[in-house]
C-alpha positions, 0 to 999 in steps of 0.5 A: 827123378832129376839129380846132378851127377859128377863123373870127374872133378873139374869145372862146373861144366862137369855138373851134369843133369841126369834122370835116375832112380828115386832112392830106396830108403832103409828102416832108419831113413826117411825120403825127403822131397827136397825143396832147398839145398845149400852150397858150401865150400866143401861142395865147391872143392869136391867138384873142382879137385879130384883130391877132395872128391876121392877123400870123401867118395873114394873111387865111386863114380858117378857121385851126387854131391851136396849135403844140406836139405830142406823139404818134405817127408814123403815116406818114412822107414819102418823104424821111424817114430819121430817123423811122418809124411808131410812133415818138413824137415832140414839137415845136413845129411851123412856128412862126412860121407855121401849126402846125395843132396843134389836131387829131387829126392834124398834118402836121409837118416832120421837121425840127421834131421830135425823138424823144420821151425814154422817161423823159417822158410825152406831156404833159411833151413837149408842155409842153417844146416852144415854152416850152423852145425859147424859154428855150433860144434866148434863153439860148444863141443869143442871150445866149450863156450862159456858166458863172458868169453871173448870170442874172435870170429874171422870171415865173420860175414861168411856162412859158418861166421855169421852163425858163429857171431849169433851163437857166441852172442847168444852164449853171452860172450863178447864177440869181435867179428873180422870182415871187409868194411862193407859188412860191418853194419850187417855183423853189428846187426847180428850182435857183434860187439866190435867189428875189425875191417881186415882191408884197413885194420890188423886184428893182430894189433887190436885184439889181446886175450881172446879166449876162443878164435874161429878160424875159417882161413889159416895161413897168416891168419892162424899164426897171427890169432896164436898171438891174440889168445890168452894162455890156455885159450883155444883156436878152432880151425876149420880148413885143414888138419894140417897145422904148419910146424912153426904155427904149432910150435908158436902155440905150444910156447904160448900155451894156446890150443889149436884144435882142428874140427870137421863138422859131423852129422849128429841129432843132437846138433841139428835139434839144437839148431832147430831150437835156435831157429825157433826161438829166433836166436838164429837168423840165417842170411840168404845171400843169393837164390838160384833155381836147380837148373842154374846149380853151376852158377851157384857153385861160381857164386861161392867160389868168389869168396865174397858171399855174405851168409849163404847161397841157396838153390831152389828145386 
């Protein structure tokens, strides 16, 4: 089968096409013929930085990057009762670990997949894997969102952000979305109650008494977020577990919780996402699609940090 392998971190030129053997599935896995994959910031960082690559893959080389897939089951392990050949499935495979998604076929634990709802296509399903799972686990598992909460979402037009806005609204929150002005109408159409244009406005001056903040940026954004959260409120921060001491001290003084979260592949999350997609609650926004041969271009697109929604690669 065709796959994209990486021997060392660096530029997109290091993403090399290769012919390799199809994976052999275990008893609790299914073999998926991949239709679409989604490119996440962690894909780009793994490709670009040796430290990130080593963190995830240790010394193994070459590696196959990628975690988000949507496709069709062609073979099921002997312990599998949920899926059969011909089923269309999607999910985030083996995160944190080796997802091997940049390939024509992927051996995936059945527990990391859900049936793709018929009302969405493979591109939308791939888009709603890691990003939607991150938003769901941040809001539901960590922040314990409740009806009536005030939720502030940074980088709200991005992959995680645009799902967080829709989910928070669905759970009955008042949602404040922060992005550049060009994405204001997009975010209001997804259900945001209020929009703040970070290029002309300062959320620090406009928001108070937030219950939950979804922080995808850290730095000054995280520091300023501490000031707008009510006592015993929570900031779920995603980029790094390293919280600068001055920000941690300020949060303690104000009785604000900062929780680092890294998404993980879980059956209950993927099934919850599938349910929200089926109900039409979640509308994945596909920003651009690329053919498999142009995977490097998809990486460069994500690296611009100007993507609204998700970048998808079709096999």
